[in-house]
PDB file of N, CA, C and O in Angstrom:
ATOM      1  N   MET A   1     -27.037  -6.262 -11.598  1.00  0.00           N
ATOM      2  CA  MET A   1     -26.387  -5.368 -10.649  1.00  0.00           C
ATOM      3  C   MET A   1     -25.566  -6.147  -9.617  1.00  0.00           C
ATOM      4  O   MET A   1     -24.420  -5.792  -9.341  1.00  0.00           O
ATOM      5  N   ARG A   2     -26.146  -7.201  -9.050  1.00  0.00           N
ATOM      6  CA  ARG A   2     -25.420  -7.992  -8.046  1.00  0.00           C
ATOM      7  C   ARG A   2     -24.182  -8.637  -8.643  1.00  0.00           C
ATOM      8  O   ARG A   2     -23.148  -8.744  -7.984  1.00  0.00           O
ATOM      9  N   LEU A   3     -24.294  -9.066  -9.893  1.00  0.00           N
ATOM     10  CA  LEU A   3     -23.149  -9.673 -10.564  1.00  0.00           C
ATOM     11  C   LEU A   3     -22.023  -8.656 -10.709  1.00  0.00           C
ATOM     12  O   LEU A   3     -20.855  -8.998 -10.518  1.00  0.00           O
ATOM     13  N   GLU A   4     -22.352  -7.430 -11.038  1.00  0.00           N
ATOM     14  CA  GLU A   4     -21.349  -6.367 -11.150  1.00  0.00           C
ATOM     15  C   GLU A   4     -20.671  -6.114  -9.806  1.00  0.00           C
ATOM     16  O   GLU A   4     -19.455  -5.930  -9.743  1.00  0.00           O
ATOM     17  N   ILE A   5     -21.444  -6.106  -8.758  1.00  0.00           N
ATOM     18  CA  ILE A   5     -20.885  -5.874  -7.420  1.00  0.00           C
ATOM     19  C   ILE A   5     -19.931  -7.003  -7.060  1.00  0.00           C
ATOM     20  O   ILE A   5     -18.832  -6.755  -6.564  1.00  0.00           O
ATOM     21  N   ARG A   6     -20.349  -8.246  -7.308  1.00  0.00           N
ATOM     22  CA  ARG A   6     -19.472  -9.387  -7.017  1.00  0.00           C
ATOM     23  C   ARG A   6     -18.197  -9.327  -7.847  1.00  0.00           C
ATOM     24  O   ARG A   6     -17.110  -9.616  -7.347  1.00  0.00           O
ATOM     25  N   ASP A   7     -18.332  -8.953  -9.115  1.00  0.00           N
ATOM     26  CA  ASP A   7     -17.154  -8.824  -9.977  1.00  0.00           C
ATOM     27  C   ASP A   7     -16.217  -7.732  -9.467  1.00  0.00           C
ATOM     28  O   ASP A   7     -14.998  -7.897  -9.479  1.00  0.00           O
ATOM     29  N   ASN A   8     -16.786  -6.629  -9.025  1.00  0.00           N
ATOM     30  CA  ASN A   8     -15.972  -5.536  -8.484  1.00  0.00           C
ATOM     31  C   ASN A   8     -15.255  -5.958  -7.204  1.00  0.00           C
ATOM     32  O   ASN A   8     -14.081  -5.640  -7.013  1.00  0.00           O
ATOM     33  N   ILE A   9     -15.949  -6.663  -6.341  1.00  0.00           N
ATOM     34  CA  ILE A   9     -15.334  -7.142  -5.101  1.00  0.00           C
ATOM     35  C   ILE A   9     -14.197  -8.105  -5.426  1.00  0.00           C
ATOM     36  O   ILE A   9     -13.118  -8.016  -4.841  1.00  0.00           O
ATOM     37  N   ARG A  10     -14.436  -9.014  -6.348  1.00  0.00           N
ATOM     38  CA  ARG A  10     -13.410  -9.980  -6.738  1.00  0.00           C
ATOM     39  C   ARG A  10     -12.205  -9.267  -7.335  1.00  0.00           C
ATOM     40  O   ARG A  10     -11.065  -9.593  -7.005  1.00  0.00           O
ATOM     41  N   ARG A  11     -12.444  -8.312  -8.198  1.00  0.00           N
ATOM     42  CA  ARG A  11     -11.353  -7.572  -8.834  1.00  0.00           C
ATOM     43  C   ARG A  11     -10.567  -6.760  -7.799  1.00  0.00           C
ATOM     44  O   ARG A  11      -9.340  -6.687  -7.865  1.00  0.00           O
ATOM     45  N   ASN A  12     -11.270  -6.159  -6.853  1.00  0.00           N
ATOM     46  CA  ASN A  12     -10.585  -5.410  -5.788  1.00  0.00           C
ATOM     47  C   ASN A  12      -9.678  -6.316  -4.975  1.00  0.00           C
ATOM     48  O   ASN A  12      -8.568  -5.923  -4.616  1.00  0.00           O
ATOM     49  N   ARG A  13     -10.137  -7.523  -4.681  1.00  0.00           N
ATOM     50  CA  ARG A  13      -9.300  -8.480  -3.948  1.00  0.00           C
ATOM     51  C   ARG A  13      -8.069  -8.859  -4.752  1.00  0.00           C
ATOM     52  O   ARG A  13      -6.971  -8.971  -4.207  1.00  0.00           O
ATOM     53  N   GLU A  14      -8.256  -9.056  -6.048  1.00  0.00           N
ATOM     54  CA  GLU A  14      -7.116  -9.385  -6.911  1.00  0.00           C
ATOM     55  C   GLU A  14      -6.095  -8.251  -6.935  1.00  0.00           C
ATOM     56  O   GLU A  14      -4.889  -8.488  -6.873  1.00  0.00           O
ATOM     57  N   ILE A  15      -6.585  -7.028  -7.024  1.00  0.00           N
ATOM     58  CA  ILE A  15      -5.696  -5.858  -7.021  1.00  0.00           C
ATOM     59  C   ILE A  15      -4.959  -5.759  -5.696  1.00  0.00           C
ATOM     60  O   ILE A  15      -3.758  -5.489  -5.674  1.00  0.00           O
ATOM     61  N   GLN A  16      -5.661  -5.972  -4.595  1.00  0.00           N
ATOM     62  CA  GLN A  16      -5.012  -5.922  -3.285  1.00  0.00           C
ATOM     63  C   GLN A  16      -3.916  -6.979  -3.172  1.00  0.00           C
ATOM     64  O   GLN A  16      -2.857  -6.711  -2.604  1.00  0.00           O
ATOM     65  N   LYS A  17      -4.157  -8.173  -3.706  1.00  0.00           N
ATOM     66  CA  LYS A  17      -3.138  -9.228  -3.679  1.00  0.00           C
ATOM     67  C   LYS A  17      -1.931  -8.831  -4.523  1.00  0.00           C
ATOM     68  O   LYS A  17      -0.789  -9.066  -4.127  1.00  0.00           O
ATOM     69  N   GLU A  18      -2.180  -8.231  -5.684  1.00  0.00           N
ATOM     70  CA  GLU A  18      -1.085  -7.772  -6.549  1.00  0.00           C
ATOM     71  C   GLU A  18      -0.255  -6.690  -5.848  1.00  0.00           C
ATOM     72  O   GLU A  18       0.975  -6.718  -5.892  1.00  0.00           O
ATOM     73  N   ILE A  19      -0.925  -5.754  -5.213  1.00  0.00           N
ATOM     74  CA  ILE A  19      -0.234  -4.685  -4.488  1.00  0.00           C
ATOM     75  C   ILE A  19       0.574  -5.269  -3.345  1.00  0.00           C
ATOM     76  O   ILE A  19       1.725  -4.887  -3.135  1.00  0.00           O
ATOM     77  N   GLU A  20      -0.025  -6.197  -2.603  1.00  0.00           N
ATOM     78  CA  GLU A  20       0.685  -6.808  -1.488  1.00  0.00           C
ATOM     79  C   GLU A  20       1.936  -7.539  -1.973  1.00  0.00           C
ATOM     80  O   GLU A  20       2.984  -7.463  -1.331  1.00  0.00           O
ATOM     81  N   GLU A  21       1.836  -8.236  -3.086  1.00  0.00           N
ATOM     82  CA  GLU A  21       2.995  -8.946  -3.638  1.00  0.00           C
ATOM     83  C   GLU A  21       4.080  -7.963  -4.091  1.00  0.00           C
ATOM     84  O   GLU A  21       5.270  -8.210  -3.897  1.00  0.00           O
ATOM     85  N   MET A  22       3.661  -6.853  -4.693  1.00  0.00           N
ATOM     86  CA  MET A  22       4.614  -5.835  -5.120  1.00  0.00           C
ATOM     87  C   MET A  22       5.348  -5.245  -3.910  1.00  0.00           C
ATOM     88  O   MET A  22       6.557  -5.021  -3.962  1.00  0.00           O
ATOM     89  N   ILE A  23       4.623  -4.999  -2.842  1.00  0.00           N
ATOM     90  CA  ILE A  23       5.228  -4.462  -1.618  1.00  0.00           C
ATOM     91  C   ILE A  23       6.215  -5.470  -1.036  1.00  0.00           C
ATOM     92  O   ILE A  23       7.328  -5.105  -0.660  1.00  0.00           O
ATOM     93  N   LYS A  24       5.811  -6.734  -0.962  1.00  0.00           N
ATOM     94  CA  LYS A  24       6.671  -7.777  -0.388  1.00  0.00           C
ATOM     95  C   LYS A  24       7.954  -7.970  -1.191  1.00  0.00           C
ATOM     96  O   LYS A  24       9.022  -8.188  -0.618  1.00  0.00           O
ATOM     97  N   SER A  25       7.850  -7.890  -2.507  1.00  0.00           N
ATOM     98  CA  SER A  25       9.005  -8.187  -3.359  1.00  0.00           C
ATOM     99  C   SER A  25       9.907  -6.978  -3.602  1.00  0.00           C
ATOM    100  O   SER A  25      10.946  -7.104  -4.250  1.00  0.00           O
ATOM    101  N   SER A  26       9.525  -5.823  -3.096  1.00  0.00           N
ATOM    102  CA  SER A  26      10.305  -4.612  -3.314  1.00  0.00           C
ATOM    103  C   SER A  26      11.664  -4.685  -2.624  1.00  0.00           C
ATOM    104  O   SER A  26      11.776  -5.131  -1.482  1.00  0.00           O
ATOM    105  N   SER A  27      12.683  -4.242  -3.336  1.00  0.00           N
ATOM    106  CA  SER A  27      14.026  -4.196  -2.750  1.00  0.00           C
ATOM    107  C   SER A  27      14.350  -2.803  -2.200  1.00  0.00           C
ATOM    108  O   SER A  27      15.385  -2.627  -1.557  1.00  0.00           O
ATOM    109  N   VAL A  28      13.493  -1.820  -2.437  1.00  0.00           N
ATOM    110  CA  VAL A  28      13.769  -0.453  -1.993  1.00  0.00           C
ATOM    111  C   VAL A  28      13.021  -0.071  -0.716  1.00  0.00           C
ATOM    112  O   VAL A  28      13.265   0.996  -0.152  1.00  0.00           O
ATOM    113  N   LEU A  29      12.120  -0.926  -0.262  1.00  0.00           N
ATOM    114  CA  LEU A  29      11.355  -0.635   0.947  1.00  0.00           C
ATOM    115  C   LEU A  29      11.958  -1.359   2.142  1.00  0.00           C
ATOM    116  O   LEU A  29      12.326  -2.530   2.054  1.00  0.00           O
ATOM    117  N   ASP A  30      12.053  -0.645   3.259  1.00  0.00           N
ATOM    118  CA  ASP A  30      12.460  -1.303   4.494  1.00  0.00           C
ATOM    119  C   ASP A  30      11.206  -1.884   5.157  1.00  0.00           C
ATOM    120  O   ASP A  30      10.095  -1.736   4.647  1.00  0.00           O
ATOM    121  N   GLN A  31      11.401  -2.537   6.284  1.00  0.00           N
ATOM    122  CA  GLN A  31      10.288  -3.187   6.978  1.00  0.00           C
ATOM    123  C   GLN A  31       9.180  -2.192   7.334  1.00  0.00           C
ATOM    124  O   GLN A  31       7.995  -2.492   7.188  1.00  0.00           O
ATOM    125  N   LYS A  32       9.575  -1.020   7.798  1.00  0.00           N
ATOM    126  CA  LYS A  32       8.601   0.009   8.166  1.00  0.00           C
ATOM    127  C   LYS A  32       7.794   0.446   6.944  1.00  0.00           C
ATOM    128  O   LYS A  32       6.574   0.589   7.022  1.00  0.00           O
ATOM    129  N   GLY A  33       8.473   0.655   5.824  1.00  0.00           N
ATOM    130  CA  GLY A  33       7.787   1.054   4.599  1.00  0.00           C
ATOM    131  C   GLY A  33       6.811   0.003   4.123  1.00  0.00           C
ATOM    132  O   GLY A  33       5.695   0.318   3.712  1.00  0.00           O
ATOM    133  N   ARG A  34       7.234  -1.247   4.178  1.00  0.00           N
ATOM    134  CA  ARG A  34       6.337  -2.339   3.786  1.00  0.00           C
ATOM    135  C   ARG A  34       5.086  -2.366   4.657  1.00  0.00           C
ATOM    136  O   ARG A  34       3.969  -2.531   4.167  1.00  0.00           O
ATOM    137  N   LYS A  35       5.299  -2.201   5.951  1.00  0.00           N
ATOM    138  CA  LYS A  35       4.163  -2.274   6.878  1.00  0.00           C
ATOM    139  C   LYS A  35       3.208  -1.090   6.690  1.00  0.00           C
ATOM    140  O   LYS A  35       1.990  -1.265   6.695  1.00  0.00           O
ATOM    141  N   ILE A  36       3.754   0.090   6.527  1.00  0.00           N
ATOM    142  CA  ILE A  36       2.899   1.266   6.324  1.00  0.00           C
ATOM    143  C   ILE A  36       2.075   1.121   5.052  1.00  0.00           C
ATOM    144  O   ILE A  36       0.864   1.344   5.069  1.00  0.00           O
ATOM    145  N   LEU A  37       2.723   0.749   3.945  1.00  0.00           N
ATOM    146  CA  LEU A  37       1.984   0.612   2.687  1.00  0.00           C
ATOM    147  C   LEU A  37       0.966  -0.519   2.758  1.00  0.00           C
ATOM    148  O   LEU A  37      -0.126  -0.410   2.200  1.00  0.00           O
ATOM    149  N   LYS A  38       1.318  -1.597   3.440  1.00  0.00           N
ATOM    150  CA  LYS A  38       0.350  -2.682   3.585  1.00  0.00           C
ATOM    151  C   LYS A  38      -0.854  -2.208   4.389  1.00  0.00           C
ATOM    152  O   LYS A  38      -1.993  -2.459   3.993  1.00  0.00           O
ATOM    153  N   TRP A  39      -0.629  -1.541   5.488  1.00  0.00           N
ATOM    154  CA  TRP A  39      -1.743  -1.046   6.301  1.00  0.00           C
ATOM    155  C   TRP A  39      -2.629  -0.110   5.492  1.00  0.00           C
ATOM    156  O   TRP A  39      -3.855  -0.205   5.548  1.00  0.00           O
ATOM    157  N   ARG A  40      -2.008   0.791   4.743  1.00  0.00           N
ATOM    158  CA  ARG A  40      -2.781   1.794   4.012  1.00  0.00           C
ATOM    159  C   ARG A  40      -3.422   1.239   2.738  1.00  0.00           C
ATOM    160  O   ARG A  40      -4.587   1.528   2.465  1.00  0.00           O
ATOM    161  N   TRP A  41      -2.687   0.453   1.962  1.00  0.00           N
ATOM    162  CA  TRP A  41      -3.153   0.040   0.638  1.00  0.00           C
ATOM    163  C   TRP A  41      -3.808  -1.325   0.596  1.00  0.00           C
ATOM    164  O   TRP A  41      -4.718  -1.541  -0.204  1.00  0.00           O
ATOM    165  N   VAL A  42      -3.380  -2.235   1.418  1.00  0.00           N
ATOM    166  CA  VAL A  42      -3.938  -3.593   1.387  1.00  0.00           C
ATOM    167  C   VAL A  42      -5.037  -3.744   2.425  1.00  0.00           C
ATOM    168  O   VAL A  42      -6.110  -4.272   2.131  1.00  0.00           O
ATOM    169  N   LEU A  43      -4.771  -3.285   3.625  1.00  0.00           N
ATOM    170  CA  LEU A  43      -5.748  -3.415   4.707  1.00  0.00           C
ATOM    171  C   LEU A  43      -6.723  -2.240   4.762  1.00  0.00           C
ATOM    172  O   LEU A  43      -7.703  -2.271   5.506  1.00  0.00           O
ATOM    173  N   ASN A  44      -6.448  -1.209   3.972  1.00  0.00           N
ATOM    174  CA  ASN A  44      -7.308  -0.016   3.894  1.00  0.00           C
ATOM    175  C   ASN A  44      -7.523   0.649   5.252  1.00  0.00           C
ATOM    176  O   ASN A  44      -8.634   1.072   5.575  1.00  0.00           O
ATOM    177  N   LYS A  45      -6.468   0.738   6.033  1.00  0.00           N
ATOM    178  CA  LYS A  45      -6.557   1.394   7.336  1.00  0.00           C
ATOM    179  C   LYS A  45      -6.471   2.908   7.159  1.00  0.00           C
ATOM    180  O   LYS A  45      -5.771   3.403   6.276  1.00  0.00           O
ATOM    181  N   ALA A  46      -7.180   3.621   7.999  1.00  0.00           N
ATOM    182  CA  ALA A  46      -7.194   5.086   7.958  1.00  0.00           C
ATOM    183  C   ALA A  46      -5.853   5.639   8.422  1.00  0.00           C
ATOM    184  O   ALA A  46      -5.088   4.960   9.106  1.00  0.00           O
ATOM    185  N   LEU A  47      -5.584   6.882   8.037  1.00  0.00           N
ATOM    186  CA  LEU A  47      -4.358   7.550   8.478  1.00  0.00           C
ATOM    187  C   LEU A  47      -4.250   7.560  10.005  1.00  0.00           C
ATOM    188  O   LEU A  47      -3.188   7.288  10.565  1.00  0.00           O
ATOM    189  N   GLU A  48      -5.355   7.875  10.661  1.00  0.00           N
ATOM    190  CA  GLU A  48      -5.359   7.951  12.119  1.00  0.00           C
ATOM    191  C   GLU A  48      -5.008   6.600  12.746  1.00  0.00           C
ATOM    192  O   GLU A  48      -4.194   6.519  13.666  1.00  0.00           O
ATOM    193  N   GLU A  49      -5.628   5.561  12.239  1.00  0.00           N
ATOM    194  CA  GLU A  49      -5.411   4.223  12.780  1.00  0.00           C
ATOM    195  C   GLU A  49      -3.968   3.765  12.555  1.00  0.00           C
ATOM    196  O   GLU A  49      -3.346   3.182  13.443  1.00  0.00           O
ATOM    197  N   THR A  50      -3.451   4.034  11.372  1.00  0.00           N
ATOM    198  CA  THR A  50      -2.072   3.682  11.058  1.00  0.00           C
ATOM    199  C   THR A  50      -1.119   4.488  11.931  1.00  0.00           C
ATOM    200  O   THR A  50      -0.123   3.954  12.421  1.00  0.00           O
ATOM    201  N   GLY A  51      -1.415   5.760  12.127  1.00  0.00           N
ATOM    202  CA  GLY A  51      -0.598   6.605  12.984  1.00  0.00           C
ATOM    203  C   GLY A  51      -0.535   6.096  14.402  1.00  0.00           C
ATOM    204  O   GLY A  51       0.527   6.103  15.025  1.00  0.00           O
ATOM    205  N   ARG A  52      -1.679   5.648  14.922  1.00  0.00           N
ATOM    206  CA  ARG A  52      -1.691   5.087  16.281  1.00  0.00           C
ATOM    207  C   ARG A  52      -0.808   3.841  16.360  1.00  0.00           C
ATOM    208  O   ARG A  52      -0.085   3.649  17.338  1.00  0.00           O
ATOM    209  N   GLU A  53      -0.869   3.012  15.346  1.00  0.00           N
ATOM    210  CA  GLU A  53      -0.053   1.791  15.320  1.00  0.00           C
ATOM    211  C   GLU A  53       1.443   2.108  15.371  1.00  0.00           C
ATOM    212  O   GLU A  53       2.215   1.398  16.015  1.00  0.00           O
ATOM    213  N   PHE A  54       1.842   3.186  14.681  1.00  0.00           N
ATOM    214  CA  PHE A  54       3.253   3.544  14.605  1.00  0.00           C
ATOM    215  C   PHE A  54       3.658   4.622  15.616  1.00  0.00           C
ATOM    216  O   PHE A  54       4.834   4.972  15.715  1.00  0.00           O
ATOM    217  N   GLY A  55       2.695   5.138  16.353  1.00  0.00           N
ATOM    218  CA  GLY A  55       2.998   6.138  17.367  1.00  0.00           C
ATOM    219  C   GLY A  55       3.366   7.497  16.789  1.00  0.00           C
ATOM    220  O   GLY A  55       4.158   8.232  17.379  1.00  0.00           O
ATOM    221  N   VAL A  56       2.791   7.833  15.632  1.00  0.00           N
ATOM    222  CA  VAL A  56       3.041   9.126  14.996  1.00  0.00           C
ATOM    223  C   VAL A  56       1.717   9.733  14.550  1.00  0.00           C
ATOM    224  O   VAL A  56       0.672   9.085  14.614  1.00  0.00           O
ATOM    225  N   SER A  57       1.770  10.971  14.102  1.00  0.00           N
ATOM    226  CA  SER A  57       0.553  11.660  13.673  1.00  0.00           C
ATOM    227  C   SER A  57       0.081  11.154  12.310  1.00  0.00           C
ATOM    228  O   SER A  57       0.831  10.523  11.565  1.00  0.00           O
ATOM    229  N   ARG A  58      -1.164  11.447  12.012  1.00  0.00           N
ATOM    230  CA  ARG A  58      -1.706  11.082  10.698  1.00  0.00           C
ATOM    231  C   ARG A  58      -0.952  11.801   9.589  1.00  0.00           C
ATOM    232  O   ARG A  58      -0.762  11.248   8.505  1.00  0.00           O
ATOM    233  N   GLU A  59      -0.523  13.026   9.852  1.00  0.00           N
ATOM    234  CA  GLU A  59       0.246  13.782   8.849  1.00  0.00           C
ATOM    235  C   GLU A  59       1.575  13.098   8.570  1.00  0.00           C
ATOM    236  O   GLU A  59       2.007  13.023   7.420  1.00  0.00           O
ATOM    237  N   ARG A  60       2.228  12.597   9.619  1.00  0.00           N
ATOM    238  CA  ARG A  60       3.505  11.897   9.419  1.00  0.00           C
ATOM    239  C   ARG A  60       3.296  10.612   8.620  1.00  0.00           C
ATOM    240  O   ARG A  60       4.128  10.269   7.779  1.00  0.00           O
ATOM    241  N   ILE A  61       2.210   9.905   8.868  1.00  0.00           N
ATOM    242  CA  ILE A  61       1.908   8.699   8.084  1.00  0.00           C
ATOM    243  C   ILE A  61       1.687   9.078   6.626  1.00  0.00           C
ATOM    244  O   ILE A  61       2.149   8.379   5.723  1.00  0.00           O
ATOM    245  N   ARG A  62       0.983  10.179   6.393  1.00  0.00           N
ATOM    246  CA  ARG A  62       0.750  10.627   5.018  1.00  0.00           C
ATOM    247  C   ARG A  62       2.078  10.909   4.330  1.00  0.00           C
ATOM    248  O   ARG A  62       2.278  10.529   3.176  1.00  0.00           O
ATOM    249  N   GLN A  63       2.985  11.576   5.039  1.00  0.00           N
ATOM    250  CA  GLN A  63       4.299  11.890   4.474  1.00  0.00           C
ATOM    251  C   GLN A  63       5.093  10.622   4.181  1.00  0.00           C
ATOM    252  O   GLN A  63       5.690  10.491   3.113  1.00  0.00           O
ATOM    253  N   LEU A  64       5.099   9.693   5.126  1.00  0.00           N
ATOM    254  CA  LEU A  64       5.833   8.442   4.929  1.00  0.00           C
ATOM    255  C   LEU A  64       5.233   7.614   3.796  1.00  0.00           C
ATOM    256  O   LEU A  64       5.962   7.019   3.002  1.00  0.00           O
ATOM    257  N   GLU A  65       3.920   7.578   3.725  1.00  0.00           N
ATOM    258  CA  GLU A  65       3.249   6.843   2.653  1.00  0.00           C
ATOM    259  C   GLU A  65       3.672   7.405   1.296  1.00  0.00           C
ATOM    260  O   GLU A  65       3.952   6.650   0.364  1.00  0.00           O
ATOM    261  N   HIS A  66       3.717   8.714   1.194  1.00  0.00           N
ATOM    262  CA  HIS A  66       4.131   9.368  -0.047  1.00  0.00           C
ATOM    263  C   HIS A  66       5.573   9.005  -0.392  1.00  0.00           C
ATOM    264  O   HIS A  66       5.878   8.668  -1.536  1.00  0.00           O
ATOM    265  N   LYS A  67       6.448   9.074   0.591  1.00  0.00           N
ATOM    266  CA  LYS A  67       7.866   8.769   0.399  1.00  0.00           C
ATOM    267  C   LYS A  67       8.050   7.328  -0.093  1.00  0.00           C
ATOM    268  O   LYS A  67       8.766   7.085  -1.065  1.00  0.00           O
ATOM    269  N   TYR A  68       7.404   6.382   0.582  1.00  0.00           N
ATOM    270  CA  TYR A  68       7.546   4.980   0.206  1.00  0.00           C
ATOM    271  C   TYR A  68       6.875   4.680  -1.135  1.00  0.00           C
ATOM    272  O   TYR A  68       7.358   3.845  -1.899  1.00  0.00           O
ATOM    273  N   ALA A  69       5.781   5.348  -1.414  1.00  0.00           N
ATOM    274  CA  ALA A  69       5.117   5.161  -2.708  1.00  0.00           C
ATOM    275  C   ALA A  69       6.014   5.647  -3.844  1.00  0.00           C
ATOM    276  O   ALA A  69       6.064   5.023  -4.904  1.00  0.00           O
ATOM    277  N   GLN A  70       6.719   6.753  -3.630  1.00  0.00           N
ATOM    278  CA  GLN A  70       7.649   7.248  -4.644  1.00  0.00           C
ATOM    279  C   GLN A  70       8.769   6.245  -4.886  1.00  0.00           C
ATOM    280  O   GLN A  70       9.139   5.990  -6.032  1.00  0.00           O
ATOM    281  N   ARG A  71       9.300   5.684  -3.830  1.00  0.00           N
ATOM    282  CA  ARG A  71      10.360   4.677  -3.969  1.00  0.00           C
ATOM    283  C   ARG A  71       9.866   3.475  -4.768  1.00  0.00           C
ATOM    284  O   ARG A  71      10.566   2.957  -5.637  1.00  0.00           O
ATOM    285  N   LEU A  72       8.662   3.051  -4.462  1.00  0.00           N
ATOM    286  CA  LEU A  72       8.077   1.907  -5.158  1.00  0.00           C
ATOM    287  C   LEU A  72       7.858   2.223  -6.637  1.00  0.00           C
ATOM    288  O   LEU A  72       8.114   1.382  -7.498  1.00  0.00           O
ATOM    289  N   ALA A  73       7.391   3.423  -6.927  1.00  0.00           N
ATOM    290  CA  ALA A  73       7.169   3.832  -8.315  1.00  0.00           C
ATOM    291  C   ALA A  73       8.482   3.908  -9.091  1.00  0.00           C
ATOM    292  O   ALA A  73       8.553   3.479 -10.242  1.00  0.00           O
ATOM    293  N   GLU A  74       9.517   4.454  -8.457  1.00  0.00           N
ATOM    294  CA  GLU A  74      10.822   4.538  -9.111  1.00  0.00           C
ATOM    295  C   GLU A  74      11.377   3.149  -9.401  1.00  0.00           C
ATOM    296  O   GLU A  74      11.928   2.903 -10.474  1.00  0.00           O
ATOM    297  N   GLU A  75      11.229   2.250  -8.443  1.00  0.00           N
ATOM    298  CA  GLU A  75      11.688   0.881  -8.642  1.00  0.00           C
ATOM    299  C   GLU A  75      10.937   0.224  -9.802  1.00  0.00           C
ATOM    300  O   GLU A  75      11.524  -0.485 -10.619  1.00  0.00           O
ATOM    301  N   SER A  76       9.663   0.470  -9.853  1.00  0.00           N
ATOM    302  CA  SER A  76       8.825  -0.107 -10.917  1.00  0.00           C
ATOM    303  C   SER A  76       9.244   0.423 -12.286  1.00  0.00           C
ATOM    304  O   SER A  76       9.295  -0.332 -13.257  1.00  0.00           O
ATOM    305  N   LYS A  77       9.544   1.725 -12.365  1.00  0.00           N
ATOM    306  CA  LYS A  77       9.991   2.328 -13.619  1.00  0.00           C
ATOM    307  C   LYS A  77      11.318   1.727 -14.063  1.00  0.00           C
ATOM    308  O   LYS A  77      11.513   1.443 -15.245  1.00  0.00           O
ATOM    309  N   GLU A  78      12.238   1.533 -13.104  1.00  0.00           N
ATOM    310  CA  GLU A  78      13.549   0.966 -13.417  1.00  0.00           C
ATOM    311  C   GLU A  78      13.414  -0.468 -13.939  1.00  0.00           C
ATOM    312  O   GLU A  78      14.124  -0.863 -14.864  1.00  0.00           O
ATOM    313  N   LYS A  79      12.517  -1.234 -13.354  1.00  0.00           N
ATOM    314  CA  LYS A  79      12.312  -2.607 -13.801  1.00  0.00           C
ATOM    315  C   LYS A  79      11.719  -2.648 -15.201  1.00  0.00           C
ATOM    316  O   LYS A  79      12.009  -3.555 -15.980  1.00  0.00           O
ATOM    317  N   ALA A  80      10.876  -1.645 -15.521  1.00  0.00           N
ATOM    318  CA  ALA A  80      10.222  -1.603 -16.839  1.00  0.00           C
ATOM    319  C   ALA A  80      11.193  -1.171 -17.940  1.00  0.00           C
ATOM    320  O   ALA A  80      10.960  -1.453 -19.115  1.00  0.00           O
ATOM    321  N   SER A  81      12.282  -0.486 -17.564  1.00  0.00           N
ATOM    322  CA  SER A  81      13.238   0.009 -18.562  1.00  0.00           C
ATOM    323  C   SER A  81      14.128  -1.066 -19.101  1.00  0.00           C
ATOM    324  O   SER A  81      14.980  -0.795 -19.947  1.00  0.00           O
TER     325      SER A  81
END
């Protein structure tokens, strides 16, 4: 059981590093988009906490996260084509 937990933790860290690299290398995200996605996806910050950092509501962060995630997905699809 402990080995599985350690493996899961290690794999989660690897995934977070991959996501962070994808965010950094994106050509479709501006600085704000990179920071929001990093806070939410890499640092695992809550909507409320991220909203406080940016001075907006949690709902606005949710909307922005969705918008930037769509841009990232579209870019990824274009690269795969």
